[in-house]
Each structure stands twice: as structure tokens, then as C-alpha cells.
N, C-alpha and C positions, 0 to 999 in steps of 0.2 A: 504494499499500500504506499503510495506516495503522500508524504505530509506536506502540507501549505501552511502559511502562517495562521489563516482562518480556521485551521483544525485544533482549536484552542484545547477542547477537552481530550481529544486523543493525544496530543503534545503532552499534556498535563499526566495523563496516564504514564505515558513513556518515559517522561523524567522521574515519575515516582518510582518506577522500576529501575531506571538507571542509576538513581542517585537515593538508594533507599534509607541511608543515614543522614540525608540533609535536610534540614527545616528549611522549607520554601518562604517562610517569612523573613529569613535573613540573607536569600540571595541575591548578590548584587545584579544588576540589569546586564552589565557586560559580561559576567559568567552564565547567565541566564541565556542570553543570546549565542554566545558559544556552544553551550551545551543543546540548545534547539538546532542550531545549523549542524551540529555534529552527530545527530540522531541517524539510526539506519532508516533509510526512506524519506528522510527530509528533501523536499525537491521543489524549492521556491528561491526567488531572489532574495541573498543575504541580506540586501539593503533594506527590504521591506519590513523588517523586524523593528519597528519603533517603540518608542514608548508606550504607546495607548496598547499595542499588540501584547507587549511582554508584560503589562499590568495584568491582562485579560489572561494571560498563561498563568503568571504567578498565582492570580486568585483561584483558576478552576485547580490548581496544583496544591493550594492550601485546602480547598474543599476536598481533595482526594486523600490528604494526607491525614 
């Protein structure tokens, strides 16, 4: 499955699985961006991951945790 920036819930689940020991409330956006673009199956323009998208991903990850 190809992940896009708009797949916030799927990205949050993948991040929770990839980083089980991380508290998403304390992840810096630079790290979050790098982790998202490094996910297997991520296929979107790296520059499109702005602050609003990262906030949505972080909020979904917090809900998952």
C-alpha cells in the first residue's frame, strides 16, 4: 500500500508500530517528518509534509498510543 500525507490514520498506526517506545506527545516535527518519509510504502512529495499535516499525524498517533 502506498502511503500519502493525507493517510494520517494509517501513518499513525505505522509509526506506533515502528516506534513502540516513543511517546508521540514529545516528538519534534523534524523527527516526525523524517520518520514518516522513511516508512515503508510512503510515496508522496516530501515537501508537502507541512506543520498542519504533521499536527494531524501526531494527534492521530496520540490517539493510537
